DRENLUM-343298 format. One line per field, with one value per residue: residue number from 1; residue in three letters; x, y, z of N, C-alpha, C, O in turn. Coordinates in Angstrom, 2 decimals. Atoms other than C-alpha are relative to their C-alpha. Last residue first. Example, Ala and Ser with C-alpha at 12.3 -4.5 7.8 and 13.67 -1.06 7.14 Angstrom:
REM DRENLUM-343298
resi 2 / 1
resn SER / ALA
nX -0.82 / 0.89
nY -1.19 / -1.19
nZ -0.06 / 0.00
caX 13.67 / 12.30
caY -1.06 / -4.50
caZ 7.14 / 7.80
cX -0.77 / 0.90
cY 1.09 / 1.20
cZ 0.73 / 0.00
oX -0.26 / 1.94
oY 2.20 / 1.18
oZ 0.90 / 0.66
END
This chain:
REM DRENLUM-343298
resi 91 / 90 / 89 / 88 / 87 / 86 / 85 / 84 / 83 / 82 / 81 / 80 / 79 / 78 / 77 / 76 / 75 / 74 / 73 / 72 / 71 / 70 / 69 / 68 / 67 / 66 / 65 / 64 / 63 / 62 / 61 / 60 / 59 / 58 / 57 / 56 / 55 / 54 / 53 / 52 / 51 / 50 / 49 / 48 / 47 / 46 / 45 / 44 / 43 / 42 / 41 / 40 / 39 / 38 / 37 / 36 / 35 / 34 / 33 / 32 / 31 / 30 / 29 / 28 / 27 / 26 / 25 / 24 / 23 / 22 / 21 / 20 / 19 / 18 / 17 / 16 / 15 / 14 / 13 / 12 / 11 / 10 / 9 / 8 / 7 / 6 / 5 / 4 / 3 / 2 / 1
resn ILE / THR / LYS / SER / GLN / GLY / CYS / ILE / ASN / LEU / ILE / MET / TYR / LYS / ARG / VAL / TYR / GLU / ILE / ALA / GLY / ILE / ASN / GLY / LEU / ASN / ILE / GLY / THR / TRP / ILE / VAL / GLU / ASP / VAL / ASN / ASN / LEU / LYS / SER / LEU / LEU / GLY / GLU / SER / SER / ASN / ASP / VAL / VAL / VAL / ILE / LYS / LEU / ASN / LYS / PHE / SER / THR / HIS / HIS / LYS / ILE / SER / GLU / ILE / THR / LEU / ASN / ILE / ARG / ASN / LEU / ASN / LYS / GLY / LEU / SER / PRO / ILE / VAL / ALA / VAL / VAL / THR / THR / ASN / GLU / HIS / LYS / MET
nX 0.75 / -0.72 / 0.52 / -0.94 / -1.24 / -1.10 / -0.47 / 1.09 / 0.11 / -1.15 / 0.20 / 0.98 / -0.62 / -0.89 / 0.84 / 0.59 / -1.07 / -0.32 / 1.13 / -0.02 / -1.11 / 0.40 / 1.14 / 1.26 / 0.79 / 1.37 / 0.27 / -1.23 / -0.52 / -0.86 / -0.84 / -0.56 / -1.27 / -0.42 / 0.46 / 1.45 / 0.34 / 1.45 / 0.31 / -0.35 / 1.13 / 0.44 / 0.62 / -0.72 / -1.28 / -1.17 / -0.53 / -0.89 / -1.12 / -0.51 / -1.36 / -0.40 / -1.45 / -0.55 / -1.29 / -0.81 / -0.65 / 0.64 / 0.17 / 1.15 / 1.24 / 0.33 / 0.32 / 1.30 / 1.03 / 0.05 / 0.58 / 1.42 / 0.63 / 0.03 / 1.05 / 1.29 / 0.31 / 0.94 / -0.34 / -0.45 / -1.41 / -0.41 / -1.29 / -0.24 / -1.35 / -0.01 / -1.28 / -0.03 / -1.01 / -0.76 / -1.35 / -0.68 / -1.42 / -0.19 / -0.67
nY 0.72 / 0.09 / -0.99 / -1.05 / 0.41 / -0.17 / 1.33 / 0.61 / -0.68 / 0.39 / 1.40 / 0.01 / -0.61 / 1.02 / 1.13 / -0.33 / -0.03 / 1.40 / 0.53 / -0.61 / 0.59 / 1.35 / -0.02 / -0.32 / 1.21 / -0.31 / 0.12 / -0.29 / 1.24 / -0.34 / 1.12 / -0.25 / 0.59 / 1.05 / 1.32 / 0.02 / 0.39 / -0.17 / -0.91 / 0.59 / -0.15 / -1.38 / -0.03 / -0.84 / 0.65 / -0.73 / 0.67 / -0.93 / 0.72 / -0.58 / 0.41 / -0.59 / -0.17 / -0.33 / 0.68 / -0.36 / 1.14 / 0.21 / 1.38 / 0.68 / -0.77 / -0.12 / 1.35 / 0.38 / -0.73 / 0.54 / 1.34 / -0.19 / -0.47 / 1.14 / 0.91 / -0.65 / 0.19 / -1.06 / -1.24 / -1.03 / -0.25 / -1.31 / 0.09 / -1.09 / 0.01 / -0.81 / -0.57 / -0.36 / -0.99 / 0.24 / 0.39 / -1.09 / 0.36 / 1.44 / 0.52
nZ 1.03 / 1.27 / 0.93 / 0.36 / 0.62 / -0.92 / -0.43 / -0.76 / -1.29 / -0.82 / -0.40 / -1.07 / -1.18 / -0.56 / -0.39 / -1.30 / -1.00 / -0.30 / -0.76 / -1.33 / -0.75 / -0.39 / -0.92 / 0.66 / 0.15 / 0.37 / 1.43 / 0.74 / 0.58 / 1.14 / 0.41 / 1.34 / 0.42 / -0.93 / 0.42 / -0.17 / -1.37 / -0.19 / -1.10 / -1.30 / -0.91 / -0.15 / -1.33 / -0.97 / -0.27 / 0.52 / 1.19 / 0.69 / 0.58 / 1.23 / 0.33 / 1.28 / 0.11 / 1.31 / 0.11 / -1.17 / -0.65 / -1.30 / -0.43 / 0.61 / -0.14 / -1.42 / -0.51 / 0.56 / -0.75 / -1.36 / 0.08 / 0.27 / -1.24 / -0.94 / 0.44 / -0.28 / -1.41 / -0.33 / 0.69 / -0.92 / 0.32 / 0.49 / 0.69 / 0.92 / 0.56 / 1.22 / 0.37 / 1.41 / 0.35 / 1.22 / -0.38 / -0.71 / -0.02 / -0.12 / 1.18
caX 30.09 / 31.84 / 29.49 / 30.22 / 27.27 / 24.58 / 21.77 / 20.11 / 23.40 / 24.01 / 20.48 / 21.01 / 24.23 / 22.59 / 19.72 / 22.17 / 24.23 / 21.08 / 19.95 / 23.38 / 23.55 / 20.10 / 21.06 / 24.53 / 27.36 / 29.79 / 32.94 / 34.51 / 31.69 / 30.83 / 27.90 / 26.36 / 24.13 / 21.23 / 20.89 / 21.14 / 24.91 / 26.32 / 30.11 / 31.03 / 29.17 / 32.07 / 33.74 / 36.09 / 35.09 / 31.50 / 28.64 / 27.94 / 25.05 / 22.78 / 20.81 / 17.69 / 16.20 / 12.53 / 11.15 / 8.34 / 6.85 / 4.55 / 6.59 / 6.24 / 8.46 / 11.35 / 11.39 / 11.21 / 14.06 / 16.27 / 15.47 / 16.14 / 19.48 / 20.43 / 19.46 / 21.57 / 24.55 / 24.62 / 27.67 / 27.47 / 27.34 / 24.14 / 22.11 / 19.40 / 18.03 / 15.00 / 14.86 / 11.58 / 11.63 / 8.40 / 7.26 / 4.16 / 3.11 / -0.68 / -0.94
caY -167.40 / -166.39 / -165.37 / -168.56 / -170.57 / -169.64 / -171.11 / -167.70 / -166.10 / -168.69 / -168.19 / -164.41 / -164.67 / -167.03 / -164.59 / -161.66 / -163.23 / -164.04 / -160.41 / -159.17 / -161.62 / -160.52 / -156.84 / -157.14 / -158.93 / -156.06 / -157.03 / -156.26 / -158.00 / -155.16 / -155.89 / -152.97 / -153.89 / -152.70 / -149.42 / -145.74 / -145.84 / -145.83 / -145.60 / -148.67 / -147.35 / -146.66 / -150.04 / -149.45 / -152.22 / -151.08 / -153.56 / -152.36 / -154.53 / -152.55 / -154.49 / -153.08 / -155.27 / -154.93 / -156.68 / -154.28 / -154.49 / -151.57 / -150.22 / -146.95 / -144.64 / -147.07 / -148.00 / -144.33 / -143.42 / -146.13 / -145.12 / -141.44 / -142.41 / -144.45 / -141.61 / -139.13 / -141.52 / -141.61 / -143.54 / -146.34 / -149.15 / -150.26 / -153.33 / -152.54 / -155.60 / -155.21 / -158.07 / -158.87 / -160.68 / -162.41 / -162.10 / -160.06 / -162.57 / -162.51 / -158.78
caZ -118.34 / -115.15 / -112.34 / -110.40 / -109.16 / -106.68 / -108.77 / -108.97 / -110.00 / -112.73 / -114.07 / -114.05 / -116.09 / -118.61 / -119.19 / -119.16 / -121.96 / -123.95 / -123.74 / -124.80 / -127.72 / -128.90 / -128.86 / -130.36 / -128.58 / -129.07 / -127.20 / -123.83 / -121.97 / -119.64 / -117.37 / -115.54 / -112.61 / -110.53 / -112.39 / -111.38 / -110.75 / -114.26 / -113.83 / -115.90 / -118.95 / -121.31 / -120.88 / -123.83 / -126.28 / -126.13 / -125.71 / -122.17 / -121.05 / -118.75 / -116.16 / -114.52 / -111.82 / -110.94 / -107.88 / -107.04 / -110.51 / -111.32 / -114.19 / -116.06 / -113.99 / -113.52 / -117.21 / -118.21 / -115.85 / -117.34 / -120.92 / -120.17 / -118.58 / -121.65 / -123.98 / -122.00 / -122.03 / -125.83 / -127.05 / -124.52 / -127.07 / -125.41 / -124.46 / -121.91 / -120.14 / -117.89 / -115.39 / -113.69 / -110.36 / -109.44 / -105.83 / -106.76 / -109.39 / -108.95 / -108.34
cX 0.95 / -0.81 / 0.70 / -0.63 / 0.87 / 1.34 / 1.18 / 0.43 / -1.08 / -0.06 / 1.15 / -0.27 / -0.96 / 0.64 / 0.87 / -0.88 / -0.56 / 1.09 / 0.28 / -1.11 / 0.07 / 1.09 / -0.37 / -1.13 / -1.25 / -0.75 / -1.46 / -0.15 / 1.30 / 0.64 / 0.78 / 0.93 / 0.37 / 1.35 / 0.49 / -0.62 / -1.51 / -0.36 / -1.49 / -0.40 / 0.28 / -1.07 / -0.52 / -0.58 / 0.79 / 1.27 / 1.21 / 0.67 / 0.78 / 1.18 / 0.37 / 1.48 / 0.29 / 1.51 / 0.56 / 1.40 / 0.87 / 0.63 / -0.69 / -0.18 / -1.22 / -1.36 / -0.44 / -0.43 / -1.39 / -1.10 / -0.17 / -0.72 / -1.49 / -0.68 / -0.12 / -1.15 / -1.35 / -0.51 / -0.91 / 0.30 / 0.55 / 1.48 / 0.37 / 1.38 / 0.11 / 1.44 / -0.15 / 1.33 / -0.01 / 1.01 / 0.90 / 1.40 / 0.82 / 1.47 / 0.34
cY -0.46 / -0.83 / -0.04 / 0.94 / 1.21 / -0.44 / 0.09 / -1.35 / -0.62 / 0.64 / -0.46 / -1.42 / -0.06 / 0.49 / -1.09 / -1.15 / 0.25 / -0.09 / -1.45 / -0.56 / 0.54 / -0.68 / -1.40 / -0.08 / 0.22 / -1.30 / 0.36 / -0.13 / 0.20 / -1.28 / 0.43 / -1.16 / 0.48 / -0.59 / -1.03 / -1.31 / -0.05 / -0.45 / 0.29 / 0.88 / -0.49 / 0.20 / 1.38 / -0.02 / 0.75 / -0.78 / 0.73 / -0.76 / 1.00 / -0.85 / 0.63 / -0.31 / 0.56 / 0.16 / 0.19 / -0.57 / 0.49 / -1.17 / -0.06 / -1.45 / -0.81 / 0.66 / 0.08 / -1.37 / -0.34 / 0.67 / -0.59 / -1.35 / 0.24 / 0.40 / -1.20 / -0.92 / 0.62 / -0.23 / 1.16 / 1.35 / 1.14 / 0.02 / 1.38 / -0.19 / 1.12 / 0.08 / 0.75 / 0.67 / 0.20 / 1.12 / -0.27 / -0.36 / 1.06 / -0.39 / -1.47
cZ -1.07 / -0.97 / -1.35 / -1.01 / -0.29 / -0.55 / 0.95 / 0.56 / 0.87 / 1.38 / 0.89 / 0.49 / 1.20 / 1.30 / 0.66 / 0.49 / 1.39 / 1.07 / 0.40 / 0.88 / 1.42 / 0.82 / 0.49 / 1.00 / -0.84 / -0.27 / -0.26 / -1.51 / -0.76 / -0.51 / -1.23 / -0.29 / -1.40 / -0.36 / 1.02 / -0.50 / 0.25 / 1.40 / 0.15 / 1.18 / 1.42 / 1.07 / 0.35 / 1.41 / 1.07 / 0.30 / -0.59 / -1.14 / -0.84 / -0.45 / -1.34 / -0.20 / -1.38 / 0.10 / -1.41 / -0.10 / 1.16 / 0.75 / 1.36 / 0.42 / -0.44 / 0.20 / 1.45 / 0.49 / -0.50 / 0.80 / 1.39 / -0.06 / -0.17 / 1.30 / 0.94 / -0.39 / 0.37 / 1.43 / 0.35 / -0.62 / 0.84 / -0.36 / -0.55 / -0.62 / -1.02 / -0.47 / -1.31 / -0.27 / -1.51 / -0.22 / -1.20 / 0.47 / 0.75 / 0.18 / 0.24
oX 0.53 / -1.25 / 0.38 / -1.48 / 0.50 / 2.27 / 1.62 / 0.07 / -0.89 / 0.29 / 0.92 / -0.42 / -0.54 / 0.78 / 0.52 / -0.89 / -0.19 / 1.03 / 0.01 / -0.90 / 0.35 / 0.78 / -0.49 / -0.91 / -1.92 / -0.52 / -2.28 / 0.74 / 2.03 / 1.38 / 0.19 / 1.84 / -0.48 / 2.12 / 1.35 / -1.81 / -1.94 / 0.01 / -1.87 / -0.53 / -0.66 / -1.25 / -0.27 / 0.03 / 1.84 / 1.29 / 1.69 / 1.61 / 0.29 / 2.10 / -0.34 / 2.32 / -0.21 / 2.01 / 0.74 / 2.36 / 1.67 / 0.19 / -0.57 / -0.96 / -2.29 / -2.13 / -1.44 / -1.59 / -2.33 / -1.88 / -1.22 / -1.84 / -2.26 / -1.52 / -1.23 / -2.13 / -2.07 / -1.56 / -0.55 / 0.94 / 1.75 / 2.29 / -0.50 / 2.39 / -0.70 / 2.32 / -0.50 / 1.75 / 0.04 / 0.69 / 2.06 / 2.19 / 1.85 / 1.77 / 0.84
oY -1.09 / -1.93 / 0.76 / 0.53 / 2.35 / -0.71 / -0.93 / -1.71 / -0.76 / 0.01 / -1.13 / -1.63 / -0.39 / -0.28 / -1.61 / -1.46 / -0.43 / -0.95 / -1.85 / -0.84 / -0.21 / -1.36 / -1.62 / -0.46 / -0.74 / -1.97 / 0.36 / 0.24 / -0.75 / -1.95 / 0.80 / -1.46 / 0.67 / -1.01 / -0.75 / -1.38 / -0.25 / -1.56 / 1.14 / 0.37 / -0.65 / 1.32 / 1.87 / 0.54 / 0.29 / -1.64 / 0.37 / -1.52 / 1.53 / -1.13 / 0.44 / 0.05 / 0.05 / 0.87 / -0.77 / 0.02 / 1.41 / -1.52 / 0.85 / -2.18 / -0.69 / 0.27 / -0.53 / -1.57 / -0.43 / -0.01 / -1.16 / -1.48 / -0.06 / -0.33 / -1.66 / -1.03 / 0.07 / -0.84 / 2.31 / 2.20 / 1.44 / -0.69 / 2.09 / 0.12 / 1.23 / 0.55 / 0.16 / 1.57 / -0.76 / 2.30 / -0.64 / 0.54 / 1.52 / -1.33 / -1.83
oZ -2.04 / -0.65 / -2.22 / -1.80 / 0.01 / 0.21 / 1.49 / 1.67 / 2.08 / 2.38 / 1.90 / 1.69 / 2.31 / 2.25 / 1.72 / 1.68 / 2.35 / 1.95 / 1.54 / 2.05 / 2.36 / 1.80 / 1.70 / 2.15 / -1.23 / -1.28 / 0.66 / -2.27 / -1.01 / 0.21 / -2.25 / 0.48 / -2.27 / 0.51 / 1.86 / -0.78 / 1.38 / 1.80 / 0.95 / 2.30 / 2.20 / 1.55 / 1.45 / 2.32 / 1.52 / 1.19 / -1.66 / -0.94 / -1.84 / 0.32 / -2.33 / 0.61 / -2.38 / 0.97 / -2.15 / 0.38 / 1.02 / 1.85 / 2.18 / -0.19 / 0.15 / 1.08 / 1.83 / 0.85 / 0.30 / 1.47 / 1.71 / 0.44 / 0.74 / 1.81 / 1.23 / 0.35 / 1.20 / 1.65 / 0.14 / 0.01 / 0.79 / 0.23 / -1.06 / 0.01 / -1.94 / 0.25 / -2.33 / 0.46 / -2.28 / -0.07 / -1.04 / 0.76 / 0.26 / 0.93 / 1.30
END
């Protein structure tokens, strides 16, 4: 593979209301990908932090507000850039 050192980030925005669906999504991503450097990030768009105990992903980010799908993806994009640059995780 040409980009074998490339990190791919799968972002799953969720309100956390259907944990079974989230787990099925995570397992499907893991099963159907060939990337070795895959990171799965769930953005908890709930106001209660319903997904904080997910342990089958690389990271759960709880923003405390509903950012919507596009807002969640943009949040993770900025979050990952800050992590790569070694800066603070606060956005």
